[in-house]
N, CA, C and O atoms as a CHARMM CRD file, in Angstrom:
* protein
*
  192
    1    1 MET  N      0.85200  -1.16200   0.00000 PROA 1      0.00000
    2    1 MET  CA     0.00000   0.00000   0.00000 PROA 1      0.00000
    3    1 MET  C      0.90000   1.22700   0.00000 PROA 1      0.00000
    4    1 MET  O      1.85500   1.31500   0.77100 PROA 1      0.00000
    5    2 LEU  N      0.58100   2.16000  -0.86900 PROA 2      0.00000
    6    2 LEU  CA     1.33800   3.39700  -0.94300 PROA 2      0.00000
    7    2 LEU  C      0.67900   4.46100  -0.08200 PROA 2      0.00000
    8    2 LEU  O     -0.54300   4.60500  -0.08000 PROA 2      0.00000
    9    3 ILE  N      1.49300   5.19800   0.64400 PROA 3      0.00000
   10    3 ILE  CA     0.98900   6.28600   1.46900 PROA 3      0.00000
   11    3 ILE  C      1.80100   7.52900   1.13300 PROA 3      0.00000
   12    3 ILE  O      3.02900   7.53100   1.21200 PROA 3      0.00000
   13    4 TYR  N      1.09600   8.57200   0.76100 PROA 4      0.00000
   14    4 TYR  CA     1.73300   9.84100   0.47000 PROA 4      0.00000
   15    4 TYR  C      1.34200  10.84400   1.55000 PROA 4      0.00000
   16    4 TYR  O      0.17100  10.94400   1.91900 PROA 4      0.00000
   17    5 GLU  N      2.31900  11.58000   2.05200 PROA 5      0.00000
   18    5 GLU  CA     2.04900  12.60200   3.04900 PROA 5      0.00000
   19    5 GLU  C      2.58800  13.92800   2.54100 PROA 5      0.00000
   20    5 GLU  O      3.66200  14.00100   1.94400 PROA 5      0.00000
   21    6 ASP  N      1.81600  14.96700   2.79300 PROA 6      0.00000
   22    6 ASP  CA     2.22300  16.29500   2.37500 PROA 6      0.00000
   23    6 ASP  C      1.43600  17.31600   3.18000 PROA 6      0.00000
   24    6 ASP  O      0.37500  16.99300   3.71600 PROA 6      0.00000
   25    7 LYS  N      1.93100  18.52900   3.27200 PROA 7      0.00000
   26    7 LYS  CA     1.19600  19.60700   3.93000 PROA 7      0.00000
   27    7 LYS  C      0.46100  20.38300   2.84700 PROA 7      0.00000
   28    7 LYS  O      1.02700  20.71600   1.80600 PROA 7      0.00000
   29    8 LEU  N     -0.80600  20.66300   3.11000 PROA 8      0.00000
   30    8 LEU  CA    -1.63300  21.34000   2.12400 PROA 8      0.00000
   31    8 LEU  C     -2.07300  22.69900   2.63200 PROA 8      0.00000
   32    8 LEU  O     -2.26700  22.90400   3.83100 PROA 8      0.00000
   33    9 ASP  N     -2.22500  23.61200   1.70600 PROA 9      0.00000
   34    9 ASP  CA    -2.77000  24.92500   2.00900 PROA 9      0.00000
   35    9 ASP  C     -3.89800  25.16000   1.01800 PROA 9      0.00000
   36    9 ASP  O     -3.65800  25.41900  -0.16100 PROA 9      0.00000
   37   10 GLY  N     -5.12900  25.06700   1.50300 PROA 10     0.00000
   38   10 GLY  CA    -6.26200  25.20700   0.59700 PROA 10     0.00000
   39   10 GLY  C     -7.46500  25.78900   1.29800 PROA 10     0.00000
   40   10 GLY  O     -7.42800  26.11100   2.48600 PROA 10     0.00000
   41   11 SER  N     -8.53100  25.91500   0.53500 PROA 11     0.00000
   42   11 SER  CA    -9.77100  26.46500   1.08300 PROA 11     0.00000
   43   11 SER  C    -10.58100  25.36200   1.75400 PROA 11     0.00000
   44   11 SER  O    -10.27100  24.17800   1.62800 PROA 11     0.00000
   45   12 LYS  N    -11.62600  25.77600   2.47100 PROA 12     0.00000
   46   12 LYS  CA   -12.48300  24.79600   3.14200 PROA 12     0.00000
   47   12 LYS  C    -13.17300  23.89200   2.13100 PROA 12     0.00000
   48   12 LYS  O    -13.37200  22.70700   2.39700 PROA 12     0.00000
   49   13 ALA  N    -13.53600  24.43100   0.98300 PROA 13     0.00000
   50   13 ALA  CA   -14.18600  23.62500  -0.05600 PROA 13     0.00000
   51   13 ALA  C    -13.22700  22.55900  -0.59100 PROA 13     0.00000
   52   13 ALA  O    -13.63300  21.42600  -0.84800 PROA 13     0.00000
   53   14 GLN  N    -11.96500  22.92600  -0.75500 PROA 14     0.00000
   54   14 GLN  CA   -10.97900  21.96300  -1.23800 PROA 14     0.00000
   55   14 GLN  C    -10.75100  20.86100  -0.21100 PROA 14     0.00000
   56   14 GLN  O    -10.65800  19.68700  -0.56700 PROA 14     0.00000
   57   15 PHE  N    -10.66000  21.23600   1.06500 PROA 15     0.00000
   58   15 PHE  CA   -10.47600  20.22700   2.10500 PROA 15     0.00000
   59   15 PHE  C    -11.69700  19.31700   2.20900 PROA 15     0.00000
   60   15 PHE  O    -11.55300  18.12100   2.46400 PROA 15     0.00000
   61   16 ALA  N    -12.89400  19.86400   2.01500 PROA 16     0.00000
   62   16 ALA  CA   -14.11000  19.04900   2.04200 PROA 16     0.00000
   63   16 ALA  C    -14.10600  18.04800   0.89000 PROA 16     0.00000
   64   16 ALA  O    -14.51300  16.90000   1.06800 PROA 16     0.00000
   65   17 ALA  N    -13.65000  18.47400  -0.29200 PROA 17     0.00000
   66   17 ALA  CA   -13.57500  17.57000  -1.44100 PROA 17     0.00000
   67   17 ALA  C    -12.56000  16.46300  -1.19500 PROA 17     0.00000
   68   17 ALA  O    -12.79400  15.31300  -1.56600 PROA 17     0.00000
   69   18 ILE  N    -11.43700  16.79900  -0.57500 PROA 18     0.00000
   70   18 ILE  CA   -10.42100  15.79200  -0.26300 PROA 18     0.00000
   71   18 ILE  C    -10.96500  14.78500   0.73800 PROA 18     0.00000
   72   18 ILE  O    -10.76900  13.58000   0.57500 PROA 18     0.00000
   73   19 GLU  N    -11.64900  15.26800   1.77900 PROA 19     0.00000
   74   19 GLU  CA   -12.23200  14.36900   2.78100 PROA 19     0.00000
   75   19 GLU  C    -13.26100  13.43800   2.15200 PROA 19     0.00000
   76   19 GLU  O    -13.30900  12.25500   2.48600 PROA 19     0.00000
   77   20 GLU  N    -14.08000  13.95700   1.24900 PROA 20     0.00000
   78   20 GLU  CA   -15.07300  13.12100   0.57700 PROA 20     0.00000
   79   20 GLU  C    -14.39800  12.05600  -0.28100 PROA 20     0.00000
   80   20 GLU  O    -14.85000  10.91100  -0.31500 PROA 20     0.00000
   81   21 ALA  N    -13.32000  12.42400  -0.97300 PROA 21     0.00000
   82   21 ALA  CA   -12.58900  11.45500  -1.78900 PROA 21     0.00000
   83   21 ALA  C    -11.97200  10.36800  -0.91400 PROA 21     0.00000
   84   21 ALA  O    -11.98000   9.19600  -1.28800 PROA 21     0.00000
   85   22 ILE  N    -11.44200  10.74300   0.23300 PROA 22     0.00000
   86   22 ILE  CA   -10.85000   9.76500   1.14800 PROA 22     0.00000
   87   22 ILE  C    -11.92000   8.80900   1.66200 PROA 22     0.00000
   88   22 ILE  O    -11.70500   7.59700   1.69300 PROA 22     0.00000
   89   23 ARG  N    -13.08300   9.34900   2.07000 PROA 23     0.00000
   90   23 ARG  CA   -14.16700   8.49300   2.56300 PROA 23     0.00000
   91   23 ARG  C    -14.66200   7.54400   1.47800 PROA 23     0.00000
   92   23 ARG  O    -14.94700   6.38000   1.75900 PROA 23     0.00000
   93   24 THR  N    -14.76700   8.02800   0.24200 PROA 24     0.00000
   94   24 THR  CA   -15.21100   7.18000  -0.86300 PROA 24     0.00000
   95   24 THR  C    -14.21600   6.05700  -1.11600 PROA 24     0.00000
   96   24 THR  O    -14.60700   4.90600  -1.31000 PROA 24     0.00000
   97   25 THR  N    -12.93100   6.39100  -1.11200 PROA 25     0.00000
   98   25 THR  CA   -11.89100   5.38600  -1.33300 PROA 25     0.00000
   99   25 THR  C    -11.90100   4.33600  -0.23400 PROA 25     0.00000
  100   25 THR  O    -11.77300   3.14500  -0.52000 PROA 25     0.00000
  101   26 GLN  N    -12.04800   4.75200   1.01400 PROA 26     0.00000
  102   26 GLN  CA   -12.09100   3.80000   2.12200 PROA 26     0.00000
  103   26 GLN  C    -13.32200   2.90400   2.03100 PROA 26     0.00000
  104   26 GLN  O    -13.24600   1.71700   2.34900 PROA 26     0.00000
  105   27 PHE  N    -14.45700   3.46100   1.59800 PROA 27     0.00000
  106   27 PHE  CA   -15.66800   2.66000   1.43900 PROA 27     0.00000
  107   27 PHE  C    -15.46800   1.58200   0.38000 PROA 27     0.00000
  108   27 PHE  O    -15.83300   0.42600   0.59400 PROA 27     0.00000
  109   28 ILE  N    -14.89300   1.95300  -0.75900 PROA 28     0.00000
  110   28 ILE  CA   -14.66000   0.98500  -1.83300 PROA 28     0.00000
  111   28 ILE  C    -13.68200  -0.08700  -1.36800 PROA 28     0.00000
  112   28 ILE  O    -13.89600  -1.27300  -1.61800 PROA 28     0.00000
  113   29 ARG  N    -12.60800   0.32400  -0.69100 PROA 29     0.00000
  114   29 ARG  CA   -11.62500  -0.64100  -0.18900 PROA 29     0.00000
  115   29 ARG  C    -12.26100  -1.61400   0.79300 PROA 29     0.00000
  116   29 ARG  O    -12.04100  -2.82200   0.70100 PROA 29     0.00000
  117   30 ASN  N    -13.05100  -1.09500   1.73400 PROA 30     0.00000
  118   30 ASN  CA   -13.68000  -1.95100   2.73100 PROA 30     0.00000
  119   30 ASN  C    -14.71000  -2.88200   2.10200 PROA 30     0.00000
  120   30 ASN  O    -14.85400  -4.02600   2.53400 PROA 30     0.00000
  121   31 THR  N    -15.42600  -2.40800   1.08600 PROA 31     0.00000
  122   31 THR  CA   -16.39500  -3.25100   0.38700 PROA 31     0.00000
  123   31 THR  C    -15.68900  -4.40400  -0.31900 PROA 31     0.00000
  124   31 THR  O    -16.15900  -5.54100  -0.27600 PROA 31     0.00000
  125   32 CYS  N    -14.57100  -4.11600  -0.96300 PROA 32     0.00000
  126   32 CYS  CA   -13.80800  -5.17200  -1.63900 PROA 32     0.00000
  127   32 CYS  C    -13.25600  -6.17400  -0.63100 PROA 32     0.00000
  128   32 CYS  O    -13.30100  -7.38100  -0.86800 PROA 32     0.00000
  129   33 LEU  N    -12.74000  -5.68400   0.48200 PROA 33     0.00000
  130   33 LEU  CA   -12.22100  -6.59000   1.50600 PROA 33     0.00000
  131   33 LEU  C    -13.31700  -7.47600   2.08000 PROA 33     0.00000
  132   33 LEU  O    -13.10600  -8.66900   2.29800 PROA 33     0.00000
  133   34 ARG  N    -14.49300  -6.89000   2.32600 PROA 34     0.00000
  134   34 ARG  CA   -15.60300  -7.67400   2.86500 PROA 34     0.00000
  135   34 ARG  C    -16.02800  -8.75900   1.87300 PROA 34     0.00000
  136   34 ARG  O    -16.28400  -9.89600   2.27100 PROA 34     0.00000
  137   35 LEU  N    -16.10400  -8.41500   0.58900 PROA 35     0.00000
  138   35 LEU  CA   -16.44900  -9.40100  -0.43500 PROA 35     0.00000
  139   35 LEU  C    -15.41100 -10.51000  -0.46900 PROA 35     0.00000
  140   35 LEU  O    -15.76300 -11.68700  -0.54300 PROA 35     0.00000
  141   36 TRP  N    -14.13200 -10.14600  -0.41600 PROA 36     0.00000
  142   36 TRP  CA   -13.06300 -11.12800  -0.49100 PROA 36     0.00000
  143   36 TRP  C    -13.07500 -12.04500   0.72400 PROA 36     0.00000
  144   36 TRP  O    -12.84200 -13.24700   0.59300 PROA 36     0.00000
  145   37 MET  N    -13.34600 -11.48900   1.91200 PROA 37     0.00000
  146   37 MET  CA   -13.32000 -12.29600   3.12600 PROA 37     0.00000
  147   37 MET  C    -14.55900 -13.17900   3.26000 PROA 37     0.00000
  148   37 MET  O    -14.46300 -14.30000   3.75800 PROA 37     0.00000
  149   38 ASP  N    -15.71500 -12.69300   2.82600 PROA 38     0.00000
  150   38 ASP  CA   -16.96600 -13.42000   3.03300 PROA 38     0.00000
  151   38 ASP  C    -17.26400 -14.44500   1.94400 PROA 38     0.00000
  152   38 ASP  O    -17.90300 -15.46000   2.22000 PROA 38     0.00000
  153   39 ALA  N    -16.82200 -14.20400   0.73000 PROA 39     0.00000
  154   39 ALA  CA   -17.15800 -15.09200  -0.38500 PROA 39     0.00000
  155   39 ALA  C    -15.99400 -16.03700  -0.66100 PROA 39     0.00000
  156   39 ALA  O    -14.83200 -15.63300  -0.67100 PROA 39     0.00000
  157   40 ARG  N    -16.32500 -17.27400  -0.87800 PROA 40     0.00000
  158   40 ARG  CA   -15.28400 -18.24600  -1.21300 PROA 40     0.00000
  159   40 ARG  C    -15.06400 -18.23300  -2.71500 PROA 40     0.00000
  160   40 ARG  O    -16.00800 -18.06800  -3.48800 PROA 40     0.00000
  161   41 GLY  N    -13.83500 -18.40400  -3.11700 PROA 41     0.00000
  162   41 GLY  CA   -13.50900 -18.48700  -4.52900 PROA 41     0.00000
  163   41 GLY  C    -13.42700 -17.14200  -5.22800 PROA 41     0.00000
  164   41 GLY  O    -13.47300 -17.08700  -6.45600 PROA 41     0.00000
  165   42 VAL  N    -13.30700 -16.06300  -4.48000 PROA 42     0.00000
  166   42 VAL  CA   -13.17200 -14.74200  -5.08500 PROA 42     0.00000
  167   42 VAL  C    -11.68500 -14.47700  -5.28400 PROA 42     0.00000
  168   42 VAL  O    -10.90500 -14.50100  -4.33200 PROA 42     0.00000
  169   43 SER  N    -11.30600 -14.22500  -6.52400 PROA 43     0.00000
  170   43 SER  CA    -9.89800 -13.96300  -6.81400 PROA 43     0.00000
  171   43 SER  C     -9.66500 -12.45900  -6.90900 PROA 43     0.00000
  172   43 SER  O    -10.60400 -11.66500  -6.86000 PROA 43     0.00000
  173   44 ARG  N     -8.41000 -12.09100  -7.04500 PROA 44     0.00000
  174   44 ARG  CA    -8.10100 -10.66300  -7.13500 PROA 44     0.00000
  175   44 ARG  C     -8.67300 -10.04300  -8.40400 PROA 44     0.00000
  176   44 ARG  O     -8.94400  -8.84300  -8.43400 PROA 44     0.00000
  177   45 ASN  N     -8.86100 -10.84900  -9.45900 PROA 45     0.00000
  178   45 ASN  CA    -9.45400 -10.30900 -10.67900 PROA 45     0.00000
  179   45 ASN  C    -10.92800  -9.97600 -10.49000 PROA 45     0.00000
  180   45 ASN  O    -11.44800  -9.09000 -11.16900 PROA 45     0.00000
  181   46 ASP  N    -11.61100 -10.66700  -9.58000 PROA 46     0.00000
  182   46 ASP  CA   -13.01800 -10.37200  -9.31200 PROA 46     0.00000
  183   46 ASP  C    -13.18300  -9.04500  -8.58500 PROA 46     0.00000
  184   46 ASP  O    -14.25900  -8.44900  -8.63200 PROA 46     0.00000
  185   47 LEU  N    -12.15200  -8.57900  -7.92400 PROA 47     0.00000
  186   47 LEU  CA   -12.23300  -7.35100  -7.14300 PROA 47     0.00000
  187   47 LEU  C    -11.91300  -6.11100  -7.95900 PROA 47     0.00000
  188   47 LEU  O    -12.04800  -4.99400  -7.45900 PROA 47     0.00000
  189   48 GLN  N    -11.49300  -6.28500  -9.19900 PROA 48     0.00000
  190   48 GLN  CA   -11.12900  -5.12700 -10.02400 PROA 48     0.00000
  191   48 GLN  C    -12.33800  -4.51500 -10.65900 PROA 48     0.00000
  192   48 GLN  O    -12.22000  -3.53000 -11.38900 PROA 48     0.00000
């Protein structure tokens, strides 16, 4: 997993958009993990 860290200087609207993107990404990641853990025979190609 890649992690990028940086200091940002932006407006409240920009920070809100970043937070929404982070929440969306975490939701998709958690959904894929739940599918992989709960379903048998799910390969990495099924998660793409």
